N, C-alpha and C positions, 0 to 999 in steps of 0.2 A: 710700707717704706722699709728699706733695709736698715736694720738696727745699727746705731752708731758704734756700739762695741764690737760688732762683727767687722765693721770697716777697720777700726783701730787695731783689732787683734792681728791682722796681717802685718802691720808695721810695728807693733809694740811687744807682743807676747814672745816668749822664748821660741826660737825657730823649730826646735825639735817638737815642742808641744803643738804648735800651729800646723806643722807639716803632717804630723801623725793624725791630728784631728781632721785634716782634709783627705789624707791618703787612705786611711782605713775605710771610710764609707765608699770611696771610689773603688778601692780594691775589692771590697765585698761585692759591690755591684758588678764589677767585671768578672769576679770569681763565679758568681751565680749565673751570669750570662754565659760564661765559658762552660759551666756545668750543664746549662741548657743544651749547648751544642754537643757536649759529650753524651748526655742522656739521649738526645735525638739520634745520634749515631749508633749508640748501643741498641736501642729499640729497633732501628732500621736494620742494623747488622744481624740481629738475632731473629727478627720476624719477617724481614724482606729478603735479606741476603747481601752478599758482597757487592752486587751490582747496584743495590739501593744506596750503599755508602758511596759508590762511584758517582751515582746521579746527583747526590747532595754536593759532592766535591766539585762537580761541573757547574751546578746551578747557583750555589751560594755566592761565589765571587761576582757573578753578574748582579745578583740582588744587592749585594753590599756596594758595588760600584754605583748603582742607581741611588741607593740611600746615602752614599757618601757625599752627595751634593748637600744634603741637610747637615751632615757633620761638618763639611767645609764652611758652610754659612755659620754654623754654631761656633766653631773654633775661631774663625775670623772675627765675627761680631763680638764674641766674648772677650777676646783680647782687647778690643776697643772699650768695651764696657768696664773691664777691670781697671784699665788705665784711667778711664773717665771717673770712676769712683775714687781712685787715688788722687785725682785732681779736684775732687768734690764737684764734678760736673754731671749732675743727675739728668739734666736736660739732654745732653749728648748721649748718655746711656739709653734713655728712652727712645730717642730718635733712631739710634742704632738698632734697638730691638724691633721696632716697627718695620724698618727696612728689611730686617732679617725675615720677618713673617711674610712680607710681600714676595721676597725672592724665593723663599722655600715653596710657597704655594704655586707660583707660576711655573718655576723651573721643573718641579716634580710632575706636574700635570703633563707638560710637554714630553718629558723623558719617558714616563711610564707608557703613554700612548704609543710613542715611537717604538719602544721595546716590545710591546704587545704585537704590533704589526710584524716586526722582524724577529719574533721569538725563535722560530725554527733555525734561522740563519745564525742567531746569537749562540744558541747552545751547541751548534755544530762547530762554530769557531772556537768555543771554549773546550772542545775535546769530547763532545758527545758522539762517539763513534761506536760502530758495532752494536753490541748488546746494551750499551749505555744510552742510546739515542731516545728510545721511547720512554723509559723511566725519567730521564732528565727533562724531557719536554713536559711530561705530566707534572712533575714537581715544580718546575720553574713557572709554568702558567698559573698555578695556584698561588705560589709565594709572591709573584709579581703584584697581585692585588693588595698585598700588605706593605709593599715597599714605601708608598707615600707616608704611611703611618710611622714606619721605622725612621724615615728621613726627618720627620717632624720631631720625634722623640730624641733622636741624636742631636738635633739642634738645641732643643730645650734642656737636655742634660747638661750641656756646657754653660748655657745661660744661667740655670739654677745654681750651678756651682759658683759662677762669678758673683752671684748675689750673696754668697756666704752661707749657703744651705747645702753642705755636702751630703747630709743624710737624705734630704728630699731628692737630690740629684741621683743618689743611689737607687731610690725607689723606681726611677724610670727604667733601670736595668733589672731590678729584682722582680718587679711585678710580672713582666712578660716571661721571665725565666721560670719563675715558680708556676705560673699558669700553664706554660708549655709542658713542664715536667708532669703536671697532673693530667692534662688533656691528651698528651702523646700516647700513653698506653691505652687510654680509653678508646681513642679513634683507631690506632694502629691494630691493637689486638682485640679489644672489646667489641668494636663494631666491624672488625675485619676489613678496614679500609686500606691497609698496607701503606705504601708510600704516599698516596693521596691523603691519608689520615695525618701523616707527619707534616705534610705541606699545609693542610688546613689548621693544624695545631699551631704552627709557626705564624701563620697569617693572623689568627685570632689573638695571639700573644702580642703581636705588633699593634693591633687595634687597642688592646688594653693599655699599653704604654702611652699611646696617643691620648686616650681619654684621661689618663692620670695627669698628664702635663696640661691639658686644657683645664682641668679642675684646679690645678695649682695656680695658674695665672688668672683664672676667672674668679676664684673664691678665696685664695690665700692672700694675706696682706703682704705685699712686697712693692718695691719701688718701680717695677716695670709693668706697664699695662698696654694693651692695644688701644691706640688713640687714632681716630680717623684722620686727623690732619697730618699726623706723622707717617701715615702709611704710604703716601705718594713719594716716589723715588727721590732720595737725596743723593745725587750722583757722586758727591765727594765721599759720603759714607759708604755707598755701594762699592766704589773703587777701593776703599781701604779694606772693606770686608773681603773682597776678592783677592786683594794683594796678599793678604795673610792666609785666608781660607783656601785659596787656590793651591797652596802647598799640600793641604790635606787631600784635595781632589786629585792633584797630580800624583801624590803618593798612592792613593787608592787606584788611580788609573794605571800606575806602574805595576801595582800588585795584580791588577786584572790582566795587563799585558803579560805579566809573568805567568798567571794562571793559564792563559792561552798557550804560551810556549811550553810550560811545564806539563800540562795535561796531554798535549800532543806528543811531546817527547816521551813521557811516561808510557803512553799507549804504544809508541813505536818500539821502545826498548823493553817493555814488560807487559803490554796488553792491559786489559781491564783491571787485572789484579793489582798492577802497579799504581793505577789511579786510586783504587780503593785503599791501598796501603798508605798513600799520601793523605787520603781523607782522615785516617786515624792519626798519622803523624801531626797533621795540622791541628787536630783537636787537642792532642796532648801539648802541643806547642802553645796553644791559647792558654791552657791551664798554667803552664810553667812561667809564662810571661806576665801573669796576673800581678805579682808584687811590683815589678818594674813599671807596668802600665798604671797601676793604682798610685804609686808614688809620683809618676810623671803627671797624672791628671791633678793630683793634689798640689803639686809644685807650681803649675802654670799660673793659677790665679794669685797665689801668694807672691810669686816673682813679679807678675804684672803690676800688682799693687805697689810693691816696694820700688820697682823701677819708676812707676809713675810719680811716686812720692820722693824720688831721688835719694833713696836710702841704699846707696850702692854697696856699702860694706855688708849689709844684710843680704843683698843679692848674691855676693860672692860666697858668703858663709852658707846660705841656703843651698846653693848649687853643690858645694862640696858635701854637705850633709845628705842631700838627696842621692847623690852618686854613691856614697858609702852604704846607705840603707839598701838601695835597690840592688847593688852588686852583691852584697852579702847574702841577701835572701835568694837571689838567682843562683848563687853557688850552692846553697843548701838543697834547692830543688833539683839542680843538676845532678848532685850525688844520688838523690833518691831515684831519679829516673834511670840513671845508669845501672843501679843495683837491681831495681825491680822491673826492668823492661819486659821480660816474658809475662809476668803477672799482669802488668798494665795492658798489654796487647790482648791477653786472653779475656779481659773484661768486654772488649768490643766484638769479638768474633770467635767462633769455634771452627772456622774454616782453616784447616792446616796449611793449605797453599798460601792463603793470605797471611797467616801468622809467620810463616817462614820468610816472607818478603818484608814484613813490617818490622820485625825485631832488629835486623841490622840497619834498616832505614832510620829508625829512631836513634840508634846509637851513633850513627854517622852524623845525622843532621843536628844533633844536640851537643856536639863536641865543644863548641865555643859559646854555649848558652850564657855563662856569666858575663860576657862582654856586651850582651844586648842592651843592658841598662845604659851604657855609655852613649850609644847611638840615639836611643829614645830621648834621654835627657838633654843631649846636645842640641838636637833639633827643637825640642820644647823650649829651651832657653831663648833662642832667637825668635821663636813664635811669640813668646810671652812679652818680649820687649818690642815687638812690632817690626822686626827686620825680615822682610819676606825672602830676599835672595839667599842669604845663608841658611834660612830655614828650609827652603826648597832644596838646596844642594845637599844638606845633611839628611833630609828626609828621604831623598832618593838614592843615597849612597849604597845601601845594602841591596835593594831589589833592582834598581835601574843600572847603577854603575858597575856593580860587582856581580850580582847573582845571575842576571840575564846573560851576560857574556860568558860566564863560567858554565852555565847550562848548555850554551851553544857549542862550547869547546870540549869539555871533559867527557861527555858520553861517547864521543867519537873514539876516545882512547880507552875508556874504562867501562863502557856500556852503562847499565842501570846504576851501578855504584858511583859513576861519575856525577850523576844528578844529585845523589845524596851528599857527596863530598863538597859539592858547590856551596852548600849552606854554611858550614863552619868557616870555609875560606872567605866567604863574603862577610860574615860577622867580624872576622879578624880585621879585614881591610877597612870596613866601615868604622869600627871602634878606633883604629889607629888614626884615620883621617880626622875623625871628630875630636879626639884629644888634642891633636895638633892645632886644629881650628880654634878650640876653646882656649888653649894656652896663649896663642897670639892675640886673640880678642881681649883677654884679660890684661895682657901686657900693654896693649894700646890704650885700654881704659885707664890703667894705673898711670900711664904717662900723661894722659889728658887731665886727670884729676890733679896731678902735681903741678901742671901748668896753670890750672885754675886757681891754685893756692899761691 
């Protein structure tokens, strides 16, 4: 059973204290997970070559699209669970959790089987052309086996955090990341398995995360358990899970659509080396976004609880505090990346042609990095309070509304540089729209509260 003081902490303790206590474990988990991706790319870049990096760049968006169904279920269900705890409704929280388990198992079985059948067509669609086709197919076929385990872990990560156990949630990310970092060099270099070794290492790490979450819910004392009578679909709960969680799936779907467009345009304007360059850019981007993502994940359950408890003053103060912390940390990392770009790129590869493309790519794509926190927290705000439509709009702003059209337009005038410039321009547009939306939402809420009094 979730401890009463953990419940009360979200609504009573100083906001800076409770936000930091939630954000730091989440941030550490994301940091270690991003380091896993970085280490994977470093080993592949140095032992397999630039086409190995390109193959991972092609295959991983497909794997994450499949696994994002689990994340969508986790985020949608956890929003309901957090608000249920705020209303002291543990029965609804348990009913929601059991429906999440049912949805995760059924949907991922269907999706993974379908993707295996059409794996060749999928990787071709995502940009596996020329010399990238064979390594991409090899890598994706192996990693596909681990995606159901990743989907489950992504779901449970959000649920465990909503229970008030941020450190335990962190372990779902830390365990596979550390294991992959250990196994990667053993399989890639020690057993001379090359790219297949990297893929098996990733799959094994996903399985480890799955086993940890099963252990948590089976043996750790908490208020959520798998109960047979609750497993049968409750359509009202399922609808609410999907109304909120579909935002995450739509966002990942948009990211995957972006990957299709981006990889194909990169190949057209820069060949295999441009795709490999973006593989390095995306790994550095994951690392730089860690503070904002950690604060966002820590922010959501606190905000959901306070909104459910109708503590609206704390909701406003929490949002301002999270924005301040996330933006400040993003600014610091932005400066570091801009100063040390050549040194960062040289960690991943010794290929001079790849280095020459990647250095300007990083500097262009990161120009508006400090604004990313605004977009992330704006979408998370509406997710936490259960508002699906604005969550969907704000979540899709950068990739869907700004970035995809800019990638379609700019390269026609500026070649490969046009693709890189599309990133900061989309960050600026998304941040501006998000701030406007939050401002008018707060104004409407203040007016409503005055009418209530």
